[in-house]
Backbone as CSV, one residue per row, in Angstrom:
resi,resn,N_x,N_y,N_z,CA_x,CA_y,CA_z,C_x,C_y,C_z
1,MET,1.362,-18.633,10.188,0.597,-17.499,9.535,-0.192,-17.982,8.628
2,ASN,-1.025,-17.335,8.052,-2.321,-17.496,6.962,-1.877,-16.559,5.663
3,TYR,-1.450,-17.332,5.269,-0.368,-16.724,3.959,-1.635,-16.108,2.595
4,ARG,-2.801,-16.677,2.764,-4.055,-16.353,1.996,-4.312,-15.083,2.598
5,ARG,-4.247,-14.878,4.048,-4.923,-13.749,4.227,-3.868,-12.721,4.577
6,ALA,-3.062,-12.798,4.518,-1.873,-12.153,4.006,-1.702,-11.741,2.734
7,LEU,-1.916,-12.314,1.842,-1.673,-11.927,0.587,-3.077,-11.153,-0.118
8,LEU,-4.511,-11.706,0.896,-5.650,-10.875,0.402,-5.343,-9.249,0.924
9,SER,-4.806,-9.307,2.091,-4.834,-7.676,2.429,-3.595,-7.104,1.609
10,GLY,-2.932,-7.389,1.148,-2.224,-6.791,0.028,-2.800,-6.098,-0.710
11,VAL,-3.824,-7.194,-1.587,-4.517,-7.100,-2.723,-5.588,-5.497,-1.970
12,ILE,-5.815,-6.077,-1.005,-6.577,-4.564,-0.408,-6.105,-3.507,-0.375
13,LEU,-5.069,-3.821,0.051,-3.803,-2.287,0.266,-3.791,-1.519,-1.496
14,TRP,-3.473,-2.559,-2.068,-2.922,-2.126,-3.793,-4.891,-1.616,-4.217
15,ILE,-5.452,-2.396,-4.293,-7.041,-1.289,-4.661,-6.962,0.049,-4.000
16,CYS,-6.968,-0.214,-2.552,-7.184,1.511,-1.963,-6.313,2.268,-2.534
17,VAL,-4.745,2.283,-2.748,-4.081,3.028,-3.039,-4.011,3.182,-4.589
18,ALA,-4.115,1.909,-5.666,-5.022,2.369,-6.823,-5.955,3.421,-7.218
19,LEU,-7.134,3.263,-6.421,-8.174,3.997,-6.268,-8.048,5.139,-6.356
20,THR,-7.067,5.224,-5.155,-6.779,6.837,-4.377,-6.120,7.725,-5.505
21,PHE,-5.120,7.176,-6.213,-4.311,7.298,-7.405,-5.297,7.608,-8.634
22,PHE,-6.187,7.261,-8.953,-6.907,7.370,-10.018,-8.297,8.714,-9.704
23,ILE,-8.430,8.679,-8.575,-9.413,9.842,-7.645,-8.241,11.077,-7.860
24,LEU,-7.457,10.671,-7.005,-6.482,12.260,-7.568,-6.312,12.822,-8.601
25,GLU,-5.747,11.700,-9.504,-5.750,12.273,-11.275,-6.838,12.971,-11.844
26,HIS,-7.908,12.069,-11.155,-9.060,13.240,-11.643,-9.701,13.870,-11.317
27,THR,-9.086,15.052,-10.038,-9.846,15.564,-9.203,-8.868,17.309,-9.404
28,PRO,-9.798,18.213,-10.034,-9.612,19.118,-10.532,-8.696,20.095,-9.781
29,ILE,-8.713,20.244,-8.227,-7.916,21.037,-7.462,-6.526,20.113,-7.061
30,VAL,-6.345,18.924,-7.061,-4.814,18.413,-7.263,-4.460,17.350,-8.003
31,LYS,-5.037,17.456,-8.807,-4.551,17.095,-10.312,-3.472,17.409,-10.871
32,ASP,-3.232,18.468,-10.866,-1.648,19.582,-11.607,-0.585,19.089,-10.256
33,SER,-0.901,18.823,-9.403,0.013,19.174,-8.358,0.433,17.698,-7.795
34,LEU,1.286,17.217,-7.806,2.266,15.990,-7.790,2.464,15.853,-6.102
35,ASN,3.252,17.350,-5.603,3.286,17.322,-4.231,2.024,17.139,-3.132
36,ILE,0.873,17.641,-3.586,-0.555,17.423,-2.831,-0.929,16.283,-3.000
37,GLN,-0.675,15.313,-3.893,-1.239,14.029,-4.044,-0.227,13.067,-3.316
38,THR,0.768,13.228,-3.509,1.949,12.448,-2.806,1.652,12.763,-0.987
39,ALA,1.188,14.097,-0.596,0.966,13.984,0.914,-0.247,13.518,0.953
40,LEU,-1.063,13.543,0.604,-2.566,12.721,0.347,-2.289,11.481,0.772
41,ILE,-1.546,10.798,-0.259,-1.098,9.316,-0.315,-0.778,8.901,0.613
42,CYS,0.582,9.575,1.041,1.204,9.178,2.318,0.499,9.046,3.637
43,ILE,-0.269,10.108,4.036,-1.543,10.120,5.188,-2.151,8.919,5.098
44,LEU,-2.685,8.583,3.632,-4.087,7.983,3.385,-3.424,6.153,3.476
45,ILE,-1.912,6.180,2.977,-1.548,4.831,3.387,-1.746,4.162,4.422
46,VAL,-1.458,5.120,5.906,-1.644,4.574,7.608,-3.211,3.854,7.653
47,PHE,-4.053,4.490,6.857,-5.213,3.976,7.122,-5.886,2.689,6.506
48,TYR,-4.905,3.010,5.178,-5.019,1.652,4.443,-4.810,0.154,5.036
49,SER,-3.458,0.487,5.457,-2.624,-0.159,6.114,-3.142,-0.780,6.856
50,PHE,-3.546,0.285,8.221,-4.373,-0.111,9.276,-5.772,-1.056,9.187
51,PHE,-6.311,-0.895,8.107,-7.677,-1.566,7.561,-7.088,-2.815,7.206
52,GLY,-6.336,-2.632,6.112,-5.772,-4.207,5.888,-4.948,-5.370,7.191
53,ALA,-4.566,-4.978,8.027,-4.004,-5.432,9.078,-5.054,-5.935,10.283
54,SER,-6.188,-4.852,10.361,-7.096,-5.422,11.125,-7.595,-6.453,10.417
55,PHE,-8.116,-6.674,8.728,-8.219,-7.615,8.482,-7.884,-8.781,8.639
56,TYR,-6.494,-8.888,8.358,-6.020,-9.927,8.523,-5.907,-10.461,9.961
57,TYR,-5.668,-9.901,11.384,-5.496,-9.984,12.578,-6.970,-10.173,13.383
58,LYS,-8.297,-10.256,12.256,-9.233,-10.263,12.561,-9.398,-11.573,13.341
59,LYS,-8.764,-12.871,12.758,-8.760,-14.220,13.302,-7.731,-14.522,14.386
60,VAL,-7.177,-13.140,14.872,-6.407,-13.436,15.931,-5.209,-14.419,15.848
61,ILE,-4.727,-13.988,14.588,-3.425,-14.452,14.282,-2.280,-13.541,14.497
62,SER,-1.998,-14.224,15.699,-0.537,-13.292,15.832,0.978,-12.979,15.188
63,THR,1.027,-13.369,14.463,2.184,-13.379,13.316,2.880,-12.220,13.408
64,SER,4.023,-11.782,13.381,4.534,-10.457,13.470,4.336,-9.134,12.636
65,GLY,3.850,-8.522,13.202,3.674,-7.132,12.184,4.530,-6.965,11.211
66,LEU,6.118,-7.046,11.474,6.789,-6.872,10.085,6.792,-7.760,9.036
67,GLN,6.582,-8.991,9.464,6.261,-9.960,7.968,5.241,-9.678,7.364
68,ILE,4.158,-9.744,8.354,2.785,-9.192,7.686,2.887,-7.990,6.464
69,GLY,3.604,-6.943,7.191,3.562,-5.499,6.708,4.469,-6.262,5.330
70,PHE,5.326,-6.417,5.152,6.359,-6.967,3.947,5.793,-7.683,3.249
71,ILE,4.904,-8.737,3.353,3.708,-9.316,2.783,3.174,-8.506,1.801
72,MET,2.379,-7.578,2.755,0.901,-7.102,1.942,1.787,-5.741,1.158
73,SER,3.315,-5.429,1.358,3.960,-4.204,0.191,4.535,-5.337,-0.670
74,LEU,5.137,-6.341,-0.565,5.892,-7.059,-1.830,4.088,-7.577,-2.602
75,THR,3.045,-8.248,-1.859,1.814,-8.159,-3.108,1.643,-7.055,-3.709
76,ALA,1.294,-6.016,-3.049,0.878,-4.576,-3.893,1.565,-4.286,-5.107
77,ILE,3.340,-4.469,-4.545,4.398,-4.218,-6.018,4.054,-5.105,-6.385
78,LEU,3.846,-6.106,-6.341,4.065,-7.634,-7.291,2.351,-7.262,-8.115
79,LEU,1.661,-6.517,-7.827,0.342,-5.827,-8.833,0.938,-4.718,-9.322
80,ASP,1.482,-3.925,-8.920,1.939,-2.790,-9.431,2.680,-3.303,-10.805
81,ILE,3.724,-4.380,-10.702,4.235,-4.717,-11.886,3.512,-5.528,-12.805
82,LEU,2.266,-6.130,-12.386,1.171,-6.967,-13.585,0.450,-6.249,-13.570
83,ILE,-0.160,-5.260,-13.215,-1.141,-4.570,-13.747,-0.661,-3.008,-13.791
84,PHE,-0.635,-2.210,-12.427,-0.509,-0.660,-12.982,0.630,-0.573,-13.533
85,VAL,1.998,-0.672,-13.272,2.572,0.094,-14.969,2.222,-0.325,-16.179
86,PRO,1.911,-1.653,-16.756,1.620,-1.604,-18.117,0.483,-1.353,-18.655
87,PHE,-0.321,-1.054,-17.567,-1.870,-0.900,-18.166,-2.167,0.728,-17.949
88,VAL,-1.453,1.151,-16.689,-1.726,2.505,-16.565,-0.538,3.176,-16.828
89,GLU,0.867,3.300,-16.513,2.225,4.436,-16.280,2.619,4.035,-17.618
90,ILE,2.696,3.265,-18.331,3.347,2.553,-19.533,2.234,3.481,-20.722
91,PRO,1.125,3.526,-20.666,0.320,3.840,-21.740,0.674,5.847,-21.258
92,LYS,0.846,6.364,-20.681,1.090,7.711,-20.044,2.690,8.121,-20.596
93,GLY,3.233,6.968,-20.946,4.875,7.315,-21.553,5.623,7.404,-20.357
94,HIS,5.270,6.663,-19.308,6.548,6.030,-18.453,7.122,4.850,-18.713
95,SER,8.096,4.169,-17.963,8.312,3.007,-17.827,8.525,2.515,-16.588
96,TYR,8.993,1.596,-16.577,8.945,0.510,-15.329,9.992,1.234,-14.552
97,GLN,11.235,1.254,-14.945,12.289,2.211,-14.466,11.936,3.366,-13.777
98,ASP,10.906,4.225,-14.558,10.557,5.515,-13.790,9.645,5.102,-12.608
99,PHE,8.715,4.366,-13.006,7.773,4.194,-11.495,9.041,3.422,-10.154
100,PHE,9.822,2.585,-10.580,10.684,1.561,-9.549,11.917,2.695,-9.029
101,SER,11.882,4.087,-9.614,12.654,4.759,-9.342,12.431,5.796,-8.482
102,ASN,11.298,5.654,-8.075,9.996,7.086,-7.725,10.055,6.765,-6.202
103,PRO,11.140,7.583,-5.398,11.019,7.060,-4.073,9.566,6.861,-3.494
104,LEU,8.622,7.609,-3.918,7.313,7.387,-3.233,6.771,6.259,-3.022
105,LEU,7.151,5.103,-4.090,6.931,3.762,-4.079,7.238,3.445,-2.941
106,TRP,8.631,3.873,-2.456,9.795,3.045,-1.587,8.944,3.915,-0.047
107,ILE,8.840,4.681,-0.036,8.364,5.429,1.143,7.129,4.881,1.422
108,LEU,5.811,4.824,0.636,4.547,3.996,0.974,5.010,3.052,1.437
109,ALA,5.786,1.900,0.872,5.940,0.780,1.144,6.469,0.375,2.887
110,VAL,7.305,1.627,2.870,7.764,1.581,4.277,6.802,2.183,4.948
111,LEU,5.999,2.876,4.873,4.734,3.079,5.540,4.165,2.489,6.251
112,ASN,3.587,1.400,4.897,2.556,0.140,5.003,3.333,-0.973,6.242
113,ILE,4.667,-1.062,5.901,5.537,-2.143,6.840,5.287,-1.269,8.357
114,LEU,5.380,-0.243,8.633,5.471,0.279,9.881,4.150,0.196,10.469
115,THR,3.209,0.862,10.016,1.805,0.787,9.932,1.217,-0.337,10.793
116,VAL,1.614,-1.832,10.383,0.886,-2.965,10.212,1.952,-3.425,11.486
117,TYR,3.262,-3.090,11.655,4.123,-3.489,13.282,3.501,-2.898,14.025
118,PHE,3.192,-1.034,13.988,2.633,-1.121,15.115,1.224,-1.517,15.026
119,TYR,0.230,-1.278,14.547,-0.835,-2.286,14.412,-0.280,-3.771,15.510
120,TRP,0.095,-4.555,15.082,0.500,-5.705,15.817,0.524,-5.854,16.942
121,LYS,2.058,-4.762,17.499,2.497,-4.373,18.422,1.499,-3.915,19.534
122,LYS,0.746,-2.966,19.196,-0.045,-2.371,20.098,-1.568,-3.300,20.655
123,ARG,-1.915,-3.970,19.642,-2.682,-5.451,19.720,-1.945,-6.526,20.511
124,PHE,-1.140,-7.059,20.292,-0.582,-8.380,20.558,0.797,-8.074,21.861
125,GLN,1.280,-6.861,21.571,2.498,-7.072,22.788,2.063,-6.394,24.009
126,SER,1.200,-5.829,23.894,0.729,-4.655,25.051,-0.345,-5.420,26.227
127,LYS,-0.498,-6.847,25.769,-1.304,-7.740,26.749,-0.097,-8.663,27.306
């Protein structure tokens, strides 16, 4: 397993999701609808995870997709703890508890893990 590539894939994933949330919060049509934002993020996370997985597996490393997906999700959550919550959520009046008790976070983490797993399975298990 290449931990550096796995962590970098997680950083890529986190940047994509954070930028998407920022853009959606400033888009006139969807900024007032949390449901639309959630639906869009749930769709886009699949593409972001696919991109992160393709970056990791570019060097033909056959580490399990579950492990890589878990490391990517854990990296993104750690960046949420260190950057997103203190600099974005807390100034809005939210707390760590508000952020981490939101089911969307855990749905996105599971979607990421499953996407990376299926990417790995398709690429390495079908051969």
